N, C-alpha and C positions, 0 to 999 in steps of 0.2 A: 440588751437583756439575752439571754439564752435562746436557744432554740434546736428541738426536737431534728438529731441529723441520722437517729437511726432509717431503718427499713422501713418506708412508707406505703409500698402495694400492702403490709400487710396490716396497716392501719383501716383502709380502704375493706379489706376482709372483713376486719375487725367489726367494723358499724355496718360492715352490710349492705354494703352503697359505692357505688365510686366518688372521691371526694374531689376527682382531679388534680392528686398533689404531685403526679410528676408531667404536669400539663399534656400536650401533644401527645402522648405514648398512653394515653389514659382515651385517644381515639381509637384508637388500633388495635388490634385482634392478641395484640401481646401485652395489653394490662393483665395482671395477676387476676383480679377480679371476672375478667373475663372467663379465665381459663380458670379461676376454683373458686368458687361462687361462693365458697361457703369458711365461715371463720379459720383463720390459723393453728397453728399446735395439733398436740395429740387429738385432745378431744373436741377438733372442733368443726365438724359434718354432725355432732348429734345435737345438734341445737335444744335448748329446753326453754320452757317461758319464761315472761321475762315477767318478773312483780313491776308495780308501777315506779317504784323504786327505781329499778333497773331499767327503763324506760327511760324515764328522767338524766340518772346519770348517762345513759348512753347519746341521749340528744345533747349534754350539755360536751361531754366528749365529742363529740362528730364536730358542734361550734368550734369548741378548742383548733381542729387537726384541720379544719377547713384556714382560717385563719392563720392554725402556726403558731399560736402561743402555749405558753407552759402555762400551769395552774395558777402558779401569784400575780400575775398576771393579770391573768381573765379574772378572778378575783375583784381584783382594782377594780378593773370594768365595771364587775357585776355592782359594786358599790357603790360606784360614781353613779351608774344608770338608778342605782335605787334612789337614789338621794336627787333624783332628776323628777321632776313634775310629769306625767304623764304612764304607760305602759310600762313596766319595768323590761320587760320581753325587748318589746320596741327600741326602750334607747338606747339598752347594750346592744343590739345588732347595727343600731345608727351612729352608736360610736365605735364600735369596730370596723363599717364602712368607711370613717371618715381618717384613718388610719394612712399615712403617705405610702408606706405598702400595697397598700388596697387597692388607693386610688390611683398608681401607678399600671398595675395588673389591668384594672376598668376599661382604663383610658389603650390599651390591647399592647402595649410596650413589653412582659414579659408572657410567656405559654401559661406559666404560674406563679403562684403567690410567692412561693420560694424564688423563683427568677428574677420578679420583679422588688423581694427585698432588696435579695446580691445587688439589682442595679442600682440603688436608694443606698443600700451602704456604699457602695466603692463610691459613691458624690455622683452620678449625670445627671439628678436634676436641681434644680434651681426652684424655690417656690418665693413668690416675691423679687424677686432678682436677687436672691441668696444662696447660696450653698444649704442644702441640708439634706447629710446623707445617716438622719435616725428613720429608722421605719416606723417607728411609732407616733412620729409625731403625725398630731392631731391637725389636720387640715381644713381650713373654715372655707363656709361658702363666699365665692368670690377672688378664690386664692390663685393666684394666676402659677401655672407647672409649665415648665421651661425645660429641654435639653439642653444642658450648655454646652456653650460654644467651643470647648477642646473635646467632646463625646460626638460634637455630631458626626465630625471625622470619621468614627469609630464602624467597624461592620455592622453589627447591629446594627444601630441606627440607620447606617445609610443605607439597608434594606427594610427596611422600616416604614425611609419616607417616597422608597418606590414602590410598593407594593404594603400598604394598612389593611390592618384588618377588620376597621370601623367603615 
């Protein structure tokens, strides 16, 4: 599916918090939110009080932007979470956390979810011994995720093997 390829730092500024969309850059002083902690655009500095709907919308947009998902796919995840037993919000987050690109990010292979997504789509990972290059692949508990043999020789994975972040 598609993904947002526009300015990512303005998304952090719009939501009013760091979403860590640029990976390591968000931890430095060069982060756009650290420099200008107000919303982007001509009227960004004049913040109005949000209504209840506005608060809910901002939280939904924040979740969408953190996981790098567009509206149609997010809505499908929500509908699936709604049919599951339990609390819908927790089910939704559980479904989003089970995506392969997110699991790769959580394992520390990418400094951001977008970098992890690129590593997945370039086919660097095997799930249970089979190459998977679909970022939205649903990883189940007990699945074994390994780096492809061909990919282990690349600079990215050599540096990770020498000094892992976790």
